[in-house]
C-alpha positions as CSV (number, residue, x, y, z in Angstrom):
1,M,-5.2,17.6,72.9
2,I,-6.3,20.9,71.0
3,K,-2.6,22.0,72.3
4,A,-1.4,19.2,70.9
5,R,-3.0,19.9,67.3
6,R,-2.0,23.1,67.5
7,V,1.6,22.8,67.7
8,T,1.0,20.2,65.3
9,F,-0.3,22.7,62.9
10,R,2.6,25.5,63.8
11,V,5.3,22.8,63.4
12,C,3.5,21.9,59.8
13,L,3.0,25.6,58.8
14,I,6.7,26.4,59.9
15,V,7.7,23.7,57.4
16,L,6.1,24.6,54.9
17,A,7.1,28.3,55.1
18,L,10.2,27.1,54.8
19,S,10.1,24.9,51.9
20,A,8.1,27.3,49.9
21,L,11.4,29.1,50.7
22,L,13.7,27.8,49.5
23,V,11.8,26.6,46.3
24,V,11.6,30.1,45.9
25,V,15.8,31.0,46.7
26,F,16.8,27.9,44.8
27,L,14.5,26.7,42.0
28,P,15.0,30.4,39.5
29,T,18.3,28.9,39.0
30,R,17.4,25.9,37.2
31,F,15.8,27.9,34.6
32,K,18.3,31.1,34.2
33,A,20.5,30.5,30.8
34,P,23.2,28.4,31.4
35,A,27.1,30.0,32.2
36,A,29.3,31.7,29.5
37,A,31.8,28.3,29.4
38,Q,28.0,26.3,28.4
39,Q,26.9,28.7,26.1
40,S,26.9,27.9,21.8
41,T,30.1,29.2,20.6
42,V,30.8,29.2,17.0
43,I,34.7,27.8,16.6
44,T,36.2,28.6,13.4
45,P,39.7,26.7,12.8
46,D,42.2,28.4,11.5
47,I,42.4,26.3,7.9
48,P,44.0,28.2,5.5
49,V,41.7,29.4,1.9
50,I,43.3,26.5,-0.5
51,L,43.0,27.7,-4.5
52,P,41.3,25.1,-7.1
53,G,44.0,23.0,-7.7
54,Q,46.4,23.8,-5.3
55,A,45.5,20.6,-3.1
56,Y,44.5,16.9,-3.0
57,R,41.5,15.2,-1.9
58,Q,41.6,11.8,0.0
59,T,39.8,9.3,-1.3
60,N,39.6,5.5,0.2
61,L,39.4,3.6,-2.8
62,V,39.6,0.1,-0.7
63,S,39.8,-0.8,3.0
64,D,39.3,-4.4,5.0
65,I,37.2,-2.3,6.9
66,P,33.3,-2.6,5.7
67,G,31.9,1.3,4.3
68,F,35.7,2.4,4.9
69,G,36.8,2.5,0.8
70,A,34.6,1.8,-2.0
71,I,36.0,-1.9,-2.4
72,Q,36.0,-3.9,0.8
73,D,38.6,-6.4,0.5
74,P,39.6,-9.0,3.3
75,F,43.1,-9.9,2.1
76,L,44.2,-5.6,2.4
77,V,45.6,-6.7,5.9
78,N,48.6,-4.3,6.8
79,P,49.5,-3.2,2.9
80,W,53.0,-2.4,2.9
81,G,53.9,-1.5,-0.9
82,V,52.3,0.0,-3.5
83,T,53.6,-0.4,-7.1
84,L,52.7,-0.6,-11.2
85,T,54.4,0.1,-14.6
86,A,52.5,1.6,-16.9
87,T,50.7,-1.3,-18.8
88,S,50.1,-3.2,-15.0
89,P,47.8,-3.2,-12.4
90,F,48.1,-1.6,-9.0
91,W,49.8,-4.8,-7.4
92,V,49.4,-4.1,-3.3
93,A,51.6,-6.4,-0.6
94,N,49.0,-7.3,2.1
95,N,51.8,-8.2,4.8
96,G,48.9,-9.4,7.4
97,T,47.2,-12.2,4.6
98,S,51.0,-12.7,2.8
99,T,49.6,-11.6,-0.8
100,T,49.2,-9.1,-3.1
101,Q,46.0,-7.9,-4.9
102,L,45.4,-6.5,-8.5
103,F,43.7,-3.2,-8.6
104,R,42.9,-1.7,-12.5
105,G,41.2,1.2,-12.8
106,D,41.0,5.3,-11.6
107,V,42.6,6.1,-14.9
108,S,40.8,8.6,-16.8
109,G,37.9,8.2,-15.5
110,S,37.7,4.3,-15.4
111,P,35.8,3.1,-12.2
112,F,38.7,1.6,-9.7
113,A,38.0,-2.1,-9.0
114,L,39.9,-5.8,-8.3
115,N,41.5,-6.8,-11.3
116,P,39.7,-9.9,-13.2
117,S,42.4,-12.6,-13.4
118,P,44.8,-12.8,-11.6
119,Q,42.8,-10.7,-8.5
120,T,45.0,-12.3,-5.6
121,I,48.1,-13.8,-5.6
122,T,49.9,-15.9,-2.7
123,I,53.8,-14.7,-2.0
124,G,55.9,-17.4,-1.0
125,G,58.2,-16.7,1.7
126,G,55.3,-14.7,3.6
127,L,54.8,-11.8,5.0
128,P,55.3,-9.1,2.8
129,T,57.2,-5.9,3.7
130,G,57.8,-4.1,0.6
131,V,57.4,-4.5,-3.0
132,V,59.3,-3.1,-6.4
133,A,58.3,-2.8,-10.0
134,N,61.8,-4.0,-12.3
135,T,60.9,-3.6,-15.9
136,T,65.0,-3.5,-16.8
137,S,67.0,-6.3,-16.8
138,D,69.7,-4.7,-15.0
139,F,68.9,-6.4,-11.8
140,A,70.3,-9.9,-11.6
141,F,69.0,-12.7,-9.1
142,T,69.4,-16.2,-9.1
143,P,66.7,-18.1,-7.3
144,P,66.9,-21.3,-4.9
145,G,68.7,-23.8,-7.2
146,G,68.1,-21.8,-10.4
147,S,70.7,-19.8,-12.8
148,A,71.1,-15.7,-12.5
149,G,69.0,-14.2,-14.7
150,P,67.3,-10.6,-14.7
151,A,64.9,-10.2,-12.5
152,R,61.8,-8.4,-14.2
153,S,58.3,-7.9,-13.0
154,R,57.7,-7.6,-8.7
155,L,60.4,-7.9,-6.6
156,Y,59.2,-8.0,-2.7
157,R,60.8,-8.3,0.7
158,S,59.8,-10.7,3.4
159,G,59.4,-10.2,6.9
160,N,60.6,-13.6,7.8
161,R,63.8,-12.4,5.7
162,Q,63.2,-15.0,2.9
């Protein structure tokens, strides 16, 4: 019995010595500095210096995505065109909602906002894929069942060919 205890004691002592040896060998590697690839390095992108007045700055004025633009407009889905004249607001053709939105402002520091009235116009024929402003009488247009005349104001191109 005493021999068995001595053997058990020796085995425990050997296991404890091996465990201590493993801790001494492998534990310090966990506390060493990270490898060079993991060290924090400052990345300087190759962006040229742009002189004042030589570049544009993007400002998202309107978006259908919450928080992405200064104005959230649920009708502004897949916009395909913007037009304006000297005296009109911005007209934006919205392909995804078959509408056009009117916006005023952003001139001489005035705030950019939805036009008070009219604000939204539904495009007959739907799915506009473009819009142009025409302030001349050079472009003749004959509406279905109507008589020919100058097309003034806005012309829309529809995705469903109407």
